[in-house]
C-alpha positions, -999 to 999 in steps of 0.1 A, spaced: -287 289 -51 -250 288 -41 -230 311 -20 -192 311 -13 -175 332 12 -138 336 16 -111 359 30 -90 361 -1 -58 373 15 -59 400 -10 -49 377 -37 -16 366 -24 -22 332 -38 -35 348 -69 -32 319 -94 -47 293 -73 -75 318 -63 -84 328 -97 -86 291 -108 -109 284 -78 -131 315 -86 -136 306 -122 -141 269 -113 -168 279 -90 -184 305 -112 -208 284 -133 -230 275 -101 -223 301 -76 -247 328 -73 -230 350 -49 -192 356 -40 -187 373 -6 -149 382 -4 -130 399 25 -95 416 23 -100 430 -12 -80 458 -28 -86 480 -59 -67 509 -76 -74 530 -108 -37 529 -114 -17 503 -135 -1 489 -104 -8 451 -99 10 446 -62 8 465 -30 27 456 2 50 433 -16 28 402 -20 -7 413 -26 -29 422 -55 -34 460 -56 -63 456 -83 -77 422 -73 -113 436 -73 -109 445 -110 -94 412 -119 -121 393 -101 -147 411 -121 -128 402 -154 -130 365 -142 -168 368 -133 -183 383 -163 -217 367 -155 -217 385 -121 -220 421 -109 -193 433 -85 -201 456 -57 -172 470 -38 -173 485 -4 -142 499 5 -133 514 41 -99 528 39 -81 549 11 -44 550 1 -33 523 26 -16 492 21 -14 462 47 18 478 62 6 514 62 -1 545 40 10 545 5 16 575 -20 -10 564 -48 -48 558 -49 -59 524 -36 -90 514 -16 -94 483 8 -124 466 20 -151 440 11 -167 428 -23 -196 410 -35 -201 393 -68 -237 388 -75 -250 368 -106 -267 390 -131 -298 371 -133 -307 378 -95 -333 406 -91 -311 428 -68 -336 452 -48 -309 471 -26 -273 470 -18 -251 489 6 -232 490 39 -234 500 75 -204 507 98 -197 485 128 -165 503 139 -152 537 131 -160 554 98 -145 555 62 -108 565 64 -106 564 102 -75 542 103 -50 559 127 -15 544 136 -20 507 126 -44 483 114 -59 477 150 -80 509 140 -90 500 107 -127 507 102 -150 479 97 -183 478 77 -210 454 69 -218 451 34 -253 436 22 -274 429 -9 -312 423 -9 -325 405 -37 -356 384 -47 -357 349 -61 -388 335 -76 -408 357 -49 -387 350 -20 -368 379 -4 -331 374 9 -308 396 24 -272 384 23 -246 400 45 -208 400 51 -182 416 73 -147 414 83 -143 415 120 -121 437 139 -83 426 142 -60 436 173 -30 413 168 -39 396 204 -61 369 193 -98 364 188 -113 368 221 -140 394 233 -131 430 236 -156 459 241 -153 469 204 -159 435 193 -190 432 215 -202 464 201 -194 455 166 -215 424 170 -244 445 185 -245 468 155 -245 438 130 -272 421 150 -293 456 149 -290 456 112 -299 420 107 -330 423 130 -343 449 107 -331 433 73 -358 418 50 -366 383 41 -345 354 48 -311 362 62 -276 350 57 -246 364 73 -210 352 66 -173 363 66 -141 365 86 -153 375 120 -119 374 138 -137 354 166 -135 323 186 -166 301 189 -171 305 227 -171 345 227 -199 365 237 -194 385 205 -204 354 185 -232 345 208 -250 380 200 -247 370 161 -261 336 170 -294 349 187 -320 341 164 -297 326 138 -282 291 130 -245 288 133 -236 264 104 -197 261 115 -212 247 148 -240 226 134 -218 208 108 -189 202 132 -165 224 114 -133 228 135 -110 245 112 -115 275 87 -78 283 81 -57 268 56 -20 252 61 -8 287 49 -18 300 83 8 291 109 -8 305 142 -25 279 165 -61 294 166 -80 279 136 -114 297 140 -120 328 122 -148 324 97 -184 319 102 -219 315 81 -251 319 98 -286 317 85 -320 323 95 -342 294 103 -363 298 71 -332 295 48 -334 259 35 -297 247 39 -291 220 12 -255 216 19 -226 234 37 -189 227 35 -155 241 44 -133 223 18 -94 220 23 -87 242 -8 -53 261 -6 -64 294 -22 -57 319 8 -47 315 45 -86 308 50 -106 282 37 -137 289 16 -172 284 29 -197 270 3 -234 269 11 -263 255 -12 -296 270 1 -330 279 -12 
């Protein structure tokens, strides 16, 4: 099987993103996307540069996959509240042939619509799908970690976020994969909490950059894929593909 995880930058690099997704769709079973908007209106953009309906557009581009949307905040663009219905959060697209047993979310910080003055208070959730493949149980989870505008070091909220994610993963069924834009540096306690009992593929594969050239700040770590030891990793790569300010993570596993 194949999984792709990517912070899609809300579709800012729309044409390149859609081409990449379509190119990957034939052999990718699960897409995990962060920074996803959707709206029931006919608007196509929000906050100037981003796609307001990117979830719906991705679903059209992936007819062989079922989309699962897990929004955390309503009626808010990147720059603050807006006066039309829109949602922001996580999305998974799962190949329809997989036997999905359960899907859902748990909150790691705040609760639905708990954003206050700015994006440092944006609520954060963990989205998961539990499925069976030829008699083997898997749980795939993703989350988009807290952002505070002051780097990717430890804070009390980030440590608590990791503890809540770890609590969920410890109880999850089957072989486990957790991925996403964690907004963490490699040497943080927040990341080490998640690594306990899991294999950090960014570390084991010597990946030093997960941000594309579209990201101009110096810290180039943000994204991670971790797996339980019973996941057979056939290949793992972070290709230099410019479809976002993040790079995609591509995992072949069984």
